[in-house]
BAMAR-729274 format. One record per residue (C-alpha): residue number from 1; residue in one letter; x, y, z. Coordinates in pm, 1 decimal. Layout:
N
<rec nr="NUM" rest="A" x="X" y="Y" z="Z"/>
...
***
This chain:
126
<rec nr="1" rest="Q" x="0.0" y="0.0" z="0.0"/>
<rec nr="2" rest="V" x="98.9" y="359.9" z="-56.5"/>
<rec nr="3" rest="Q" x="13.0" y="629.0" z="194.6"/>
<rec nr="4" rest="L" x="-9.6" y="992.0" z="85.3"/>
<rec nr="5" rest="V" x="-7.5" y="1293.5" z="315.5"/>
<rec nr="6" rest="E" x="-68.7" y="1645.8" z="186.7"/>
<rec nr="7" rest="S" x="52.1" y="1960.9" z="355.8"/>
<rec nr="8" rest="G" x="93.9" y="2328.4" z="279.0"/>
<rec nr="9" rest="G" x="-266.1" y="2439.5" z="259.9"/>
<rec nr="10" rest="G" x="-394.2" y="2745.3" z="439.0"/>
<rec nr="11" rest="L" x="-555.0" y="3086.3" z="409.9"/>
<rec nr="12" rest="V" x="-414.1" y="3329.0" z="154.9"/>
<rec nr="13" rest="Q" x="-529.6" y="3652.5" z="-2.3"/>
<rec nr="14" rest="A" x="-622.3" y="3668.4" z="-367.8"/>
<rec nr="15" rest="G" x="-310.7" y="3705.2" z="-577.7"/>
<rec nr="16" rest="G" x="-101.4" y="3514.3" z="-328.1"/>
<rec nr="17" rest="S" x="82.2" y="3185.0" z="-356.5"/>
<rec nr="18" rest="L" x="88.8" y="2849.1" z="-184.6"/>
<rec nr="19" rest="R" x="301.4" y="2539.5" z="-230.7"/>
<rec nr="20" rest="L" x="133.6" y="2210.9" z="-153.3"/>
<rec nr="21" rest="S" x="337.5" y="1900.4" z="-77.8"/>
<rec nr="22" rest="C" x="243.2" y="1534.8" z="-100.6"/>
<rec nr="23" rest="A" x="463.9" y="1289.6" z="89.1"/>
<rec nr="24" rest="A" x="438.4" y="925.4" z="-9.9"/>
<rec nr="25" rest="S" x="532.5" y="628.8" z="207.1"/>
<rec nr="26" rest="G" x="490.7" y="254.1" z="196.0"/>
<rec nr="27" rest="R" x="534.3" y="55.7" z="-125.4"/>
<rec nr="28" rest="T" x="645.0" y="353.4" z="-332.6"/>
<rec nr="29" rest="F" x="857.8" y="166.6" z="-586.0"/>
<rec nr="30" rest="G" x="717.2" y="143.6" z="-934.1"/>
<rec nr="31" rest="P" x="633.0" y="396.7" z="-1199.6"/>
<rec nr="32" rest="Y" x="376.4" y="604.8" z="-1011.2"/>
<rec nr="33" rest="A" x="212.2" y="896.0" z="-1184.5"/>
<rec nr="34" rest="M" x="86.9" y="1166.1" z="-951.9"/>
<rec nr="35" rest="G" x="-205.4" y="1400.6" z="-972.4"/>
<rec nr="36" rest="W" x="-376.0" y="1679.0" z="-783.5"/>
<rec nr="37" rest="F" x="-751.2" y="1720.0" z="-761.0"/>
<rec nr="38" rest="R" x="-972.6" y="1959.4" z="-571.3"/>
<rec nr="39" rest="Q" x="-1324.1" y="1957.8" z="-439.1"/>
<rec nr="40" rest="A" x="-1524.3" y="2255.6" z="-320.7"/>
<rec nr="41" rest="P" x="-1836.2" y="2218.6" z="-103.5"/>
<rec nr="42" rest="G" x="-2130.6" y="2096.3" z="-308.5"/>
<rec nr="43" rest="K" x="-1919.4" y="2038.4" z="-618.1"/>
<rec nr="44" rest="E" x="-1767.1" y="1741.4" z="-792.8"/>
<rec nr="45" rest="R" x="-1401.1" y="1656.4" z="-746.2"/>
<rec nr="46" rest="E" x="-1211.5" y="1810.4" z="-1035.9"/>
<rec nr="47" rest="F" x="-875.2" y="1754.3" z="-1194.7"/>
<rec nr="48" rest="V" x="-608.1" y="2017.5" z="-1135.4"/>
<rec nr="49" rest="A" x="-274.7" y="1880.8" z="-1258.0"/>
<rec nr="50" rest="A" x="-91.2" y="1556.5" z="-1333.0"/>
<rec nr="51" rest="I" x="267.6" y="1449.6" z="-1381.5"/>
<rec nr="52" rest="G" x="419.3" y="1128.4" z="-1511.2"/>
<rec nr="53" rest="W" x="675.2" y="918.9" z="-1324.5"/>
<rec nr="54" rest="S" x="965.7" y="1057.0" z="-1522.3"/>
<rec nr="55" rest="G" x="848.3" y="1414.6" z="-1477.7"/>
<rec nr="56" rest="R" x="876.4" y="1479.4" z="-1849.3"/>
<rec nr="57" rest="R" x="503.4" y="1504.3" z="-1908.4"/>
<rec nr="58" rest="K" x="273.9" y="1740.6" z="-1719.7"/>
<rec nr="59" rest="D" x="-90.3" y="1824.4" z="-1777.8"/>
<rec nr="60" rest="Y" x="-304.1" y="2101.6" z="-1631.0"/>
<rec nr="61" rest="A" x="-669.2" y="2192.3" z="-1615.3"/>
<rec nr="62" rest="D" x="-751.5" y="2497.1" z="-1822.6"/>
<rec nr="63" rest="S" x="-871.4" y="2676.8" z="-1510.1"/>
<rec nr="64" rest="V" x="-522.4" y="2672.2" z="-1354.9"/>
<rec nr="65" rest="K" x="-294.6" y="2668.0" z="-1659.0"/>
<rec nr="66" rest="G" x="-26.5" y="2935.3" z="-1632.1"/>
<rec nr="67" rest="R" x="-79.7" y="2977.3" z="-1258.4"/>
<rec nr="68" rest="V" x="3.9" y="2631.5" z="-1129.5"/>
<rec nr="69" rest="S" x="311.9" y="2411.6" z="-1161.6"/>
<rec nr="70" rest="I" x="332.8" y="2043.9" z="-1068.8"/>
<rec nr="71" rest="S" x="659.7" y="1871.4" z="-986.5"/>
<rec nr="72" rest="K" x="791.9" y="1568.0" z="-802.3"/>
<rec nr="73" rest="D" x="1110.1" y="1446.2" z="-638.1"/>
<rec nr="74" rest="N" x="1123.2" y="1069.4" z="-679.5"/>
<rec nr="75" rest="A" x="1428.3" y="1039.0" z="-455.0"/>
<rec nr="76" rest="K" x="1227.9" y="1191.9" z="-169.8"/>
<rec nr="77" rest="N" x="894.5" y="1035.9" z="-266.6"/>
<rec nr="78" rest="T" x="737.5" y="1380.0" z="-259.4"/>
<rec nr="79" rest="G" x="524.2" y="1572.2" z="-501.8"/>
<rec nr="80" rest="F" x="451.4" y="1943.1" z="-514.9"/>
<rec nr="81" rest="L" x="189.6" y="2180.2" z="-646.9"/>
<rec nr="82" rest="Q" x="303.0" y="2542.3" z="-669.8"/>
<rec nr="83" rest="M" x="3.8" y="2771.4" z="-699.4"/>
<rec nr="84" rest="N" x="44.1" y="3138.5" z="-788.3"/>
<rec nr="85" rest="S" x="-198.0" y="3423.6" z="-856.6"/>
<rec nr="86" rest="L" x="-458.6" y="3247.3" z="-647.4"/>
<rec nr="87" rest="K" x="-823.0" y="3340.6" z="-690.0"/>
<rec nr="88" rest="P" x="-1119.5" y="3300.0" z="-453.9"/>
<rec nr="89" rest="E" x="-1257.5" y="3033.2" z="-688.2"/>
<rec nr="90" rest="D" x="-948.0" y="2822.5" z="-614.5"/>
<rec nr="91" rest="T" x="-1083.4" y="2768.1" z="-263.4"/>
<rec nr="92" rest="S" x="-1120.1" y="2392.0" z="-218.8"/>
<rec nr="93" rest="V" x="-985.5" y="2087.6" z="-45.2"/>
<rec nr="94" rest="Y" x="-687.7" y="1972.8" z="-250.2"/>
<rec nr="95" rest="Y" x="-605.8" y="1604.2" z="-278.8"/>
<rec nr="96" rest="C" x="-298.9" y="1433.2" z="-416.6"/>
<rec nr="97" rest="A" x="-323.6" y="1093.2" z="-576.4"/>
<rec nr="98" rest="A" x="-87.1" y="826.7" z="-707.7"/>
<rec nr="99" rest="G" x="-141.0" y="553.5" z="-962.1"/>
<rec nr="100" rest="L" x="73.4" y="310.5" z="-1155.6"/>
<rec nr="101" rest="A" x="133.1" y="420.5" z="-1513.8"/>
<rec nr="102" rest="G" x="395.2" y="415.9" z="-1784.5"/>
<rec nr="103" rest="S" x="705.9" y="620.3" z="-1719.8"/>
<rec nr="104" rest="D" x="589.4" y="913.0" z="-1929.7"/>
<rec nr="105" rest="D" x="214.7" y="871.9" z="-1887.9"/>
<rec nr="106" rest="T" x="-10.3" y="1102.1" z="-1691.0"/>
<rec nr="107" rest="I" x="-349.9" y="1009.7" z="-1547.3"/>
<rec nr="108" rest="L" x="-618.8" y="1272.0" z="-1591.3"/>
<rec nr="109" rest="M" x="-923.1" y="1093.2" z="-1447.1"/>
<rec nr="110" rest="A" x="-978.6" y="1025.1" z="-1078.9"/>
<rec nr="111" rest="P" x="-1069.6" y="654.3" z="-1123.1"/>
<rec nr="112" rest="G" x="-721.6" y="599.6" z="-1265.2"/>
<rec nr="113" rest="Y" x="-566.6" y="665.6" z="-927.2"/>
<rec nr="114" rest="R" x="-554.5" y="395.1" z="-664.5"/>
<rec nr="115" rest="H" x="-405.5" y="590.8" z="-376.3"/>
<rec nr="116" rest="W" x="-534.2" y="918.2" z="-228.8"/>
<rec nr="117" rest="G" x="-433.0" y="1154.0" z="47.1"/>
<rec nr="118" rest="Q" x="-669.1" y="1294.6" z="306.7"/>
<rec nr="119" rest="G" x="-670.8" y="1642.9" z="154.5"/>
<rec nr="120" rest="T" x="-554.7" y="1987.1" z="259.9"/>
<rec nr="121" rest="Q" x="-775.5" y="2295.7" z="271.9"/>
<rec nr="122" rest="V" x="-687.9" y="2596.2" z="58.8"/>
<rec nr="123" rest="T" x="-888.4" y="2911.7" z="121.4"/>
<rec nr="124" rest="V" x="-838.1" y="3223.1" z="-88.8"/>
<rec nr="125" rest="S" x="-991.5" y="3543.2" z="43.3"/>
<rec nr="126" rest="S" x="-1095.8" y="3829.5" z="-182.5"/>
***
């Protein structure tokens, strides 16, 4: 099993930045792709960003493209989501996820991920 723990969420003013981290432990060997999703109250969980095992391929939702950067450090079993120019509509619980995939493959759909973190709250005030 793989355990994922997010951190780095918090309260920030519009226009500010946050860097979320996702620490993986357990059976972390294998080509794991990583993704970030978010879910606001009363809304469906939505895709934010994804990165392949090698780090060469990255995909972003249109709503965050240009403001968000996903990265990972395989040696430290940690993934990151750098969020800049935050907007009130970015307020959500953010979840990281991991799933086995080809070295350069990303996973864009939630069912493709087997392992999920507990989430970290991001609140952006106007």
